MIDOKOL-286898 format. One record per residue (C-alpha): residue number from 1; residue in one letter; x, y, z. Coordinates in nm, 2 decimals. Each point is the difference from the previous one (the first is absolute). Layout:
BEGIN
[pt NUM,'a',[X,Y,Z]]
...
This chain:
BEGIN
[pt 1,'x',[8.80,6.56,9.34]]
[pt 2,'x',[-0.09,-0.14,-0.34]]
[pt 3,'x',[0.08,0.25,-0.28]]
[pt 4,'x',[-0.34,-0.07,-0.16]]
[pt 5,'x',[-0.19,0.08,0.32]]
[pt 6,'x',[-0.23,0.29,-0.05]]
[pt 7,'x',[0.07,0.25,0.28]]
[pt 8,'x',[-0.24,0.23,0.18]]
[pt 9,'x',[0.04,0.30,0.22]]
[pt 10,'x',[-0.01,-0.23,0.30]]
[pt 11,'x',[0.31,-0.17,-0.12]]
[pt 12,'x',[0.19,0.32,0.06]]
[pt 13,'x',[-0.15,0.08,0.34]]
[pt 14,'x',[0.18,-0.13,0.32]]
[pt 15,'x',[-0.15,-0.11,0.33]]
[pt 16,'x',[0.14,0.30,0.18]]
[pt 17,'x',[-0.22,0.25,0.17]]
[pt 18,'x',[0.00,0.32,-0.21]]
[pt 19,'x',[0.09,0.27,0.25]]
[pt 20,'x',[-0.07,0.35,-0.13]]
[pt 21,'x',[-0.23,0.26,0.15]]
[pt 22,'x',[-0.37,-0.07,-0.09]]
[pt 23,'x',[-0.08,0.19,-0.32]]
[pt 24,'x',[0.36,0.04,-0.11]]
[pt 25,'x',[0.05,0.02,-0.37]]
[pt 26,'x',[0.27,-0.27,0.02]]
[pt 27,'x',[-0.28,-0.27,0.02]]
[pt 28,'x',[-0.13,0.11,-0.34]]
[pt 29,'x',[0.34,-0.01,-0.16]]
[pt 30,'x',[0.07,-0.35,0.15]]
[pt 31,'x',[-0.32,-0.13,-0.14]]
[pt 32,'x',[0.06,0.15,-0.34]]
[pt 33,'x',[0.35,-0.16,-0.02]]
[pt 34,'x',[-0.13,-0.34,0.12]]
[pt 35,'x',[-0.28,0.01,-0.26]]
[pt 36,'x',[0.23,0.11,-0.27]]
[pt 37,'x',[0.28,-0.26,0.05]]
[pt 38,'x',[-0.19,-0.30,-0.14]]
[pt 39,'x',[-0.08,0.21,-0.31]]
[pt 40,'x',[0.37,0.07,-0.06]]
[pt 41,'x',[0.07,-0.37,-0.03]]
[pt 42,'x',[0.27,0.01,0.26]]
[pt 43,'x',[0.08,-0.28,0.26]]
[pt 44,'x',[0.04,0.07,0.37]]
[pt 45,'x',[0.32,-0.20,0.01]]
[pt 46,'x',[0.16,0.23,-0.26]]
[pt 47,'x',[-0.12,0.32,0.16]]
[pt 48,'x',[0.17,0.22,0.26]]
[pt 49,'x',[-0.14,0.30,0.19]]
[pt 50,'x',[0.26,0.23,0.16]]
[pt 51,'x',[-0.08,0.28,0.24]]
[pt 52,'x',[0.17,0.25,0.22]]
[pt 53,'x',[-0.14,0.16,0.31]]
[pt 54,'x',[-0.35,0.16,0.05]]
[pt 55,'x',[-0.36,-0.10,0.00]]
[pt 56,'x',[0.00,-0.12,-0.36]]
[pt 57,'x',[0.31,-0.21,0.07]]
[pt 58,'x',[-0.21,-0.26,0.18]]
[pt 59,'x',[-0.11,-0.11,-0.35]]
[pt 60,'x',[0.24,-0.30,-0.05]]
[pt 61,'x',[-0.16,-0.17,0.31]]
[pt 62,'x',[-0.33,-0.01,-0.18]]
[pt 63,'x',[0.11,-0.13,-0.34]]
[pt 64,'x',[0.04,-0.38,-0.04]]
[pt 65,'x',[0.33,0.05,-0.18]]
[pt 66,'x',[0.36,0.04,0.10]]
[pt 67,'x',[0.04,0.32,0.19]]
[pt 68,'x',[0.26,0.22,0.17]]
[pt 69,'x',[-0.08,0.27,0.26]]
[pt 70,'x',[0.32,0.19,0.00]]
[pt 71,'x',[0.14,0.32,0.14]]
[pt 72,'x',[-0.11,0.37,-0.04]]
[pt 73,'x',[0.03,0.12,-0.36]]
[pt 74,'x',[0.22,-0.30,-0.11]]
[pt 75,'x',[-0.26,-0.22,-0.17]]
[pt 76,'x',[0.14,0.10,-0.35]]
[pt 77,'x',[0.34,-0.12,0.10]]
[pt 78,'x',[-0.13,-0.34,0.12]]
[pt 79,'x',[-0.21,-0.03,-0.32]]
[pt 80,'x',[0.30,0.07,-0.21]]
[pt 81,'x',[0.19,-0.28,0.16]]
[pt 82,'x',[-0.29,-0.24,-0.03]]
[pt 83,'x',[-0.05,0.08,-0.37]]
[pt 84,'x',[0.37,-0.04,-0.08]]
[pt 85,'x',[0.02,-0.33,0.19]]
[pt 86,'x',[-0.30,-0.14,-0.19]]
[pt 87,'x',[-0.12,0.22,-0.29]]
[pt 88,'x',[-0.30,-0.24,-0.06]]
[pt 89,'x',[-0.16,0.11,0.32]]
[pt 90,'x',[-0.29,0.25,-0.01]]
[pt 91,'x',[0.09,0.27,0.24]]
[pt 92,'x',[-0.23,0.26,0.16]]
[pt 93,'x',[0.11,0.29,0.22]]
[pt 94,'x',[-0.25,0.13,0.26]]
[pt 95,'x',[0.08,0.34,0.15]]
[pt 96,'x',[-0.15,0.31,0.14]]
[pt 97,'x',[0.06,0.37,-0.06]]
[pt 98,'x',[0.22,0.03,0.30]]
[pt 99,'x',[0.19,-0.33,-0.05]]
[pt 100,'x',[0.07,0.07,-0.37]]
[pt 101,'x',[0.05,0.37,-0.01]]
[pt 102,'x',[0.18,0.09,0.32]]
[pt 103,'x',[0.25,-0.25,0.13]]
[pt 104,'x',[-0.05,-0.21,-0.31]]
[pt 105,'x',[0.01,0.28,-0.26]]
[pt 106,'x',[0.35,-0.09,-0.11]]
[pt 107,'x',[-0.09,-0.37,-0.04]]
[pt 108,'x',[-0.32,0.07,-0.18]]
[pt 109,'x',[0.18,0.23,-0.24]]
[pt 110,'x',[0.26,-0.27,-0.09]]
[pt 111,'x',[-0.24,-0.29,-0.05]]
[pt 112,'x',[-0.19,0.22,-0.25]]
[pt 113,'x',[0.31,0.13,-0.17]]
[pt 114,'x',[0.14,-0.35,-0.04]]
[pt 115,'x',[-0.34,-0.13,-0.13]]
[pt 116,'x',[-0.02,-0.31,0.21]]
[pt 117,'x',[-0.28,-0.22,-0.12]]
[pt 118,'x',[-0.25,0.03,0.29]]
[pt 119,'x',[-0.32,0.16,0.10]]
[pt 120,'x',[0.02,0.29,0.26]]
[pt 121,'x',[-0.32,0.08,0.18]]
[pt 122,'x',[0.03,0.32,0.20]]
[pt 123,'x',[-0.28,0.05,0.24]]
[pt 124,'x',[-0.04,0.38,0.04]]
[pt 125,'x',[-0.21,0.11,0.29]]
[pt 126,'x',[0.20,0.33,0.05]]
[pt 127,'x',[0.07,-0.09,0.37]]
[pt 128,'x',[0.21,-0.23,0.22]]
[pt 129,'x',[-0.26,-0.23,0.13]]
[pt 130,'x',[0.20,-0.27,0.18]]
[pt 131,'x',[0.18,0.26,0.22]]
[pt 132,'x',[-0.33,0.17,0.08]]
[pt 133,'x',[-0.06,0.28,-0.25]]
[pt 134,'x',[0.31,0.21,-0.06]]
[pt 135,'x',[0.02,0.19,-0.33]]
[pt 136,'x',[0.17,-0.19,-0.28]]
[pt 137,'x',[0.19,0.11,-0.32]]
[pt 138,'x',[-0.33,0.02,-0.19]]
[pt 139,'x',[-0.20,0.18,0.27]]
[pt 140,'x',[-0.15,0.33,-0.12]]
[pt 141,'x',[0.11,0.35,0.12]]
[pt 142,'x',[-0.20,0.07,0.31]]
[pt 143,'x',[-0.04,-0.36,0.11]]
[pt 144,'x',[-0.05,0.00,0.38]]
[pt 145,'x',[0.16,-0.30,0.17]]
[pt 146,'x',[0.18,-0.10,0.32]]
[pt 147,'x',[0.33,0.11,-0.17]]
[pt 148,'x',[-0.15,0.32,-0.16]]
[pt 149,'x',[-0.26,0.13,0.25]]
[pt 150,'x',[-0.01,0.34,-0.17]]
[pt 151,'x',[-0.02,-0.15,-0.35]]
[pt 152,'x',[0.27,-0.14,-0.23]]
[pt 153,'x',[0.21,0.26,-0.19]]
[pt 154,'x',[0.16,-0.27,-0.23]]
[pt 155,'x',[-0.10,-0.01,-0.36]]
[pt 156,'x',[-0.11,-0.35,-0.07]]
[pt 157,'x',[0.18,-0.24,-0.23]]
[pt 158,'x',[-0.19,-0.14,-0.30]]
[pt 159,'x',[0.06,-0.38,-0.02]]
[pt 160,'x',[-0.07,-0.02,-0.37]]
[pt 161,'x',[0.21,0.30,-0.08]]
[pt 162,'x',[0.28,-0.16,0.20]]
[pt 163,'x',[-0.04,-0.32,-0.19]]
[pt 164,'x',[0.00,0.16,-0.34]]
[pt 165,'x',[0.30,0.22,0.10]]
[pt 166,'x',[0.19,-0.31,0.12]]
[pt 167,'x',[-0.03,-0.16,-0.34]]
[pt 168,'x',[-0.30,-0.23,0.05]]
[pt 169,'x',[-0.13,-0.16,-0.32]]
[pt 170,'x',[-0.35,-0.07,0.14]]
[pt 171,'x',[-0.19,0.25,0.23]]
[pt 172,'x',[-0.36,-0.04,0.10]]
[pt 173,'x',[-0.26,0.10,0.26]]
[pt 174,'x',[-0.29,-0.18,0.16]]
[pt 175,'x',[-0.25,0.04,0.29]]
[pt 176,'x',[-0.03,-0.26,0.28]]
[pt 177,'x',[-0.37,-0.06,-0.03]]
[pt 178,'x',[-0.04,0.07,-0.37]]
[pt 179,'x',[-0.11,-0.28,-0.24]]
[pt 180,'x',[0.27,0.10,-0.25]]
[pt 181,'x',[0.29,-0.09,0.23]]
[pt 182,'x',[0.02,-0.36,-0.12]]
[pt 183,'x',[0.04,0.12,-0.36]]
[pt 184,'x',[0.29,0.22,0.11]]
[pt 185,'x',[0.16,-0.29,0.18]]
[pt 186,'x',[-0.04,-0.22,-0.31]]
[pt 187,'x',[0.16,0.27,-0.22]]
[pt 188,'x',[0.29,0.03,0.25]]
[pt 189,'x',[0.06,-0.38,0.00]]
[pt 190,'x',[0.00,-0.02,-0.38]]
[pt 191,'x',[0.26,0.27,-0.02]]
[pt 192,'x',[0.36,-0.13,-0.02]]
[pt 193,'x',[0.20,0.21,0.24]]
[pt 194,'x',[-0.06,0.21,0.31]]
[pt 195,'x',[-0.37,0.08,0.02]]
[pt 196,'x',[-0.08,0.28,0.25]]
[pt 197,'x',[-0.36,0.04,0.13]]
[pt 198,'x',[-0.11,0.27,0.24]]
[pt 199,'x',[-0.31,-0.11,0.18]]
[pt 200,'x',[-0.20,0.26,0.18]]
[pt 201,'x',[-0.08,-0.17,0.33]]
[pt 202,'x',[-0.23,0.14,0.27]]
[pt 203,'x',[0.13,0.00,0.35]]
[pt 204,'x',[-0.33,0.01,0.19]]
[pt 205,'x',[0.17,0.08,0.34]]
[pt 206,'x',[0.26,0.27,-0.07]]
[pt 207,'x',[-0.09,0.14,-0.34]]
[pt 208,'x',[-0.35,-0.09,-0.08]]
[pt 209,'x',[-0.16,0.11,-0.33]]
[pt 210,'x',[0.31,0.20,-0.11]]
[pt 211,'x',[-0.07,-0.13,-0.35]]
[pt 212,'x',[-0.38,0.03,0.01]]
[pt 213,'x',[-0.01,0.30,-0.25]]
[pt 214,'x',[0.07,-0.26,-0.27]]
[pt 215,'x',[-0.05,-0.34,0.16]]
[pt 216,'x',[-0.35,0.04,0.15]]
[pt 217,'x',[-0.28,-0.13,-0.22]]
[pt 218,'x',[-0.16,0.34,-0.04]]
[pt 219,'x',[0.34,0.14,-0.12]]
[pt 220,'x',[0.07,-0.28,-0.25]]
[pt 221,'x',[-0.02,0.26,-0.28]]
[pt 222,'x',[0.33,0.14,0.12]]
[pt 223,'x',[0.17,-0.32,-0.11]]
[pt 224,'x',[0.18,-0.03,-0.34]]
[pt 225,'x',[0.06,-0.37,-0.07]]
[pt 226,'x',[0.25,-0.02,-0.28]]
[pt 227,'x',[0.00,-0.27,-0.27]]
[pt 228,'x',[0.25,-0.03,-0.28]]
[pt 229,'x',[-0.15,0.11,-0.33]]
[pt 230,'x',[-0.31,0.15,0.16]]
[pt 231,'x',[-0.09,0.37,0.05]]
[pt 232,'x',[0.07,0.17,0.34]]
[pt 233,'x',[-0.36,0.04,0.11]]
[pt 234,'x',[-0.15,0.04,0.35]]
[pt 235,'x',[-0.31,0.12,0.17]]
[pt 236,'x',[-0.21,-0.26,-0.19]]
[pt 237,'x',[0.15,0.11,-0.33]]
[pt 238,'x',[-0.11,0.36,0.03]]
[pt 239,'x',[0.36,0.13,0.05]]
[pt 240,'x',[0.34,-0.08,-0.13]]
[pt 241,'x',[0.36,0.11,-0.03]]
[pt 242,'x',[0.15,0.17,-0.29]]
[pt 243,'x',[0.36,0.11,-0.07]]
[pt 244,'x',[0.06,0.37,-0.02]]
[pt 245,'x',[0.28,0.01,-0.25]]
[pt 246,'x',[0.09,0.36,0.07]]
[pt 247,'x',[0.07,-0.05,0.37]]
[pt 248,'x',[0.08,-0.37,-0.04]]
[pt 249,'x',[-0.24,-0.09,0.28]]
[pt 250,'x',[-0.33,-0.19,0.04]]
[pt 251,'x',[-0.33,0.18,0.07]]
[pt 252,'x',[-0.36,-0.11,0.06]]
[pt 253,'x',[-0.26,0.03,-0.28]]
[pt 254,'x',[-0.37,-0.07,-0.01]]
[pt 255,'x',[-0.12,-0.28,-0.22]]
[pt 256,'x',[-0.34,0.04,-0.16]]
[pt 257,'x',[-0.21,-0.31,-0.11]]
[pt 258,'x',[0.30,-0.23,0.02]]
[pt 259,'x',[0.19,0.18,-0.28]]
[pt 260,'x',[0.34,-0.01,0.17]]
[pt 261,'x',[0.18,0.04,-0.34]]
[pt 262,'x',[-0.15,0.35,-0.06]]
[pt 263,'x',[0.09,0.10,0.36]]
[pt 264,'x',[0.36,-0.09,-0.07]]
[pt 265,'x',[0.03,-0.27,0.27]]
[pt 266,'x',[0.33,-0.18,-0.02]]
[pt 267,'x',[0.03,-0.38,-0.03]]
[pt 268,'x',[0.21,-0.17,0.27]]
[pt 269,'x',[0.34,-0.12,-0.12]]
[pt 270,'x',[0.18,-0.16,0.30]]
[pt 271,'x',[0.34,0.03,-0.17]]
[pt 272,'x',[-0.03,0.38,-0.01]]
[pt 273,'x',[0.22,0.10,0.30]]
[pt 274,'x',[-0.07,0.37,-0.04]]
[pt 275,'x',[-0.37,-0.05,0.03]]
[pt 276,'x',[0.05,-0.24,0.29]]
[pt 277,'x',[0.18,0.28,0.19]]
[pt 278,'x',[-0.29,0.23,-0.06]]
[pt 279,'x',[-0.25,-0.25,0.12]]
[pt 280,'x',[0.19,-0.07,0.32]]
[pt 281,'x',[0.05,0.37,0.08]]
[pt 282,'x',[-0.36,0.11,-0.07]]
[pt 283,'x',[-0.12,0.19,0.31]]
[pt 284,'x',[-0.31,-0.17,0.13]]
[pt 285,'x',[-0.30,0.22,0.01]]
[pt 286,'x',[0.07,0.18,-0.32]]
[pt 287,'x',[0.06,-0.34,-0.16]]
[pt 288,'x',[-0.12,-0.36,0.07]]
[pt 289,'x',[0.22,-0.26,0.16]]
[pt 290,'x',[0.18,-0.20,-0.27]]
[pt 291,'x',[-0.03,-0.38,0.07]]
[pt 292,'x',[0.08,-0.32,-0.17]]
[pt 293,'x',[0.32,-0.06,-0.20]]
[pt 294,'x',[0.15,0.35,-0.05]]
[pt 295,'x',[0.33,-0.10,-0.16]]
[pt 296,'x',[0.14,-0.32,-0.15]]
[pt 297,'x',[0.30,-0.04,-0.22]]
[pt 298,'x',[0.18,-0.33,0.05]]
[pt 299,'x',[0.38,-0.04,0.01]]
[pt 300,'x',[0.24,-0.28,0.07]]
[pt 301,'x',[-0.01,-0.12,0.36]]
[pt 302,'x',[0.28,0.01,0.26]]
[pt 303,'x',[0.01,-0.37,0.07]]
[pt 304,'x',[0.01,-0.09,-0.37]]
[pt 305,'x',[0.30,0.22,-0.05]]
[pt 306,'x',[0.17,-0.16,0.30]]
[pt 307,'x',[-0.07,-0.35,-0.12]]
[pt 308,'x',[0.12,0.08,-0.35]]
[pt 309,'x',[0.32,0.15,0.14]]
[pt 310,'x',[0.07,-0.31,0.22]]
[pt 311,'x',[-0.06,-0.23,-0.29]]
[pt 312,'x',[0.25,0.19,-0.22]]
[pt 313,'x',[0.26,0.01,0.28]]
[pt 314,'x',[-0.03,-0.38,0.06]]
[pt 315,'x',[-0.02,-0.11,-0.36]]
[pt 316,'x',[0.26,-0.26,-0.09]]
[pt 317,'x',[0.13,-0.03,0.36]]
[pt 318,'x',[0.00,-0.29,0.23]]
[pt 319,'x',[-0.07,0.06,0.37]]
[pt 320,'x',[0.31,-0.06,0.21]]
[pt 321,'x',[-0.03,0.11,0.36]]
[pt 322,'x',[0.36,-0.09,0.09]]
[pt 323,'x',[0.14,0.20,-0.28]]
[pt 324,'x',[-0.21,0.30,0.10]]
[pt 325,'x',[0.11,-0.03,0.36]]
[pt 326,'x',[0.37,-0.02,-0.10]]
[pt 327,'x',[-0.01,0.28,-0.25]]
[pt 328,'x',[0.19,0.32,0.09]]
[pt 329,'x',[0.22,0.06,0.30]]
[pt 330,'x',[0.05,-0.26,0.27]]
[pt 331,'x',[0.19,-0.02,0.32]]
[pt 332,'x',[0.19,-0.28,0.18]]
[pt 333,'x',[0.02,-0.01,0.37]]
[pt 334,'x',[0.35,-0.15,0.09]]
[pt 335,'x',[-0.03,-0.01,0.38]]
[pt 336,'x',[-0.25,0.06,0.27]]
[pt 337,'x',[-0.03,0.36,0.11]]
[pt 338,'x',[0.13,0.10,0.34]]
[pt 339,'x',[-0.25,-0.01,0.28]]
[pt 340,'x',[-0.11,0.34,0.14]]
C-alpha cells in the first residue's frame, strides 16, 4: 500500500463475519477503533492487534492489520515479544475483565510496570460472557450467575485502580457507545508507553444495562468527562468536584451561573497521581463516573531501555558465532559409548 494513500475506516475492516451477540457493545468499540485508525496516521502493515481469550478477543479477526489471537491472559506477553522484536510496530492489546484480571492479572501488571509502548483496551462488562455468564473479577457483590446462584460475595477489582497501582503511566476510561471514545483512543495512541483504557462494555445477554445508571442517555449527567486544564464539571455544568483540603478528599459542589471558580471546582491535572486515585475510587451514586484521561505522566519505555542496553553491550564488537559457540567449557568424546 502506497504510503501516500489516504486511508478510511474500510481499509481497517476485514471481510470476516463479525460474530458477537446482536446488540453487544463490542460492535461499537470495533467501529470506534476502525474509524479512529485513519486519523492516527498509522498503516495496517505496521499495526498489530493481540488478544487473549474471551468475547472481546475475537477483535484481531476484524482488523485488517497483523493480529494474534493468543492464549488466556497472555496477550501482554506476546505483545512484549512483538514490540521487542520490532519496536517500530504499533501494538494494541485487546482483553476483557476476566482475561486481564484473573488468569492474566500477573501479565497485565508486568506490562504496565515495564511500560511497554502499547495501547491496552480492557473491555469491562463485569461478567464472563464467552463461557456463558459466570461472575468475573469485576462483578459486583450480589451478582447472580451460574457460578454464584445466591449472589457473589467477592469484592470486585477496579481495573483502573489495578493499573495505577501497577505503575501505569496512562490510565483512562471510556464507554462503548459514547462519542468521546475515539478521543480517548487518540490520547492513548499519542502517549509514549503503556496506555491503559477501561471501556465499559454492555453484555446484552448476561449482564444487560449494568452500567445504565451512568451510560444511558437520561443519565448522562452522571458522567464526568475529564480534560487537561479544564474544570471538573458534570451535570451540564451545574455540579463540580472540589478538593476538601482538611480530609484530603474530593466532594461534590453546586455551581451557580457557570461560576465554577467561586464554587472551588478544581482543574484537571492528569499528572496529579493523588487526585487520580481519588477520581478512580469515587463511589458511584454519591459521585459521578470519572471518564476520559484520568492520569498521564510519561516515562521511558521498556523496549527503548532494552534497545539501548543491547546497543551498549554490542558497541565496538564484531559478531563471531564460532567464537561464541567455542567460548567456555567444552568436551571431547574420545570413543563411542557402550551400547545398553
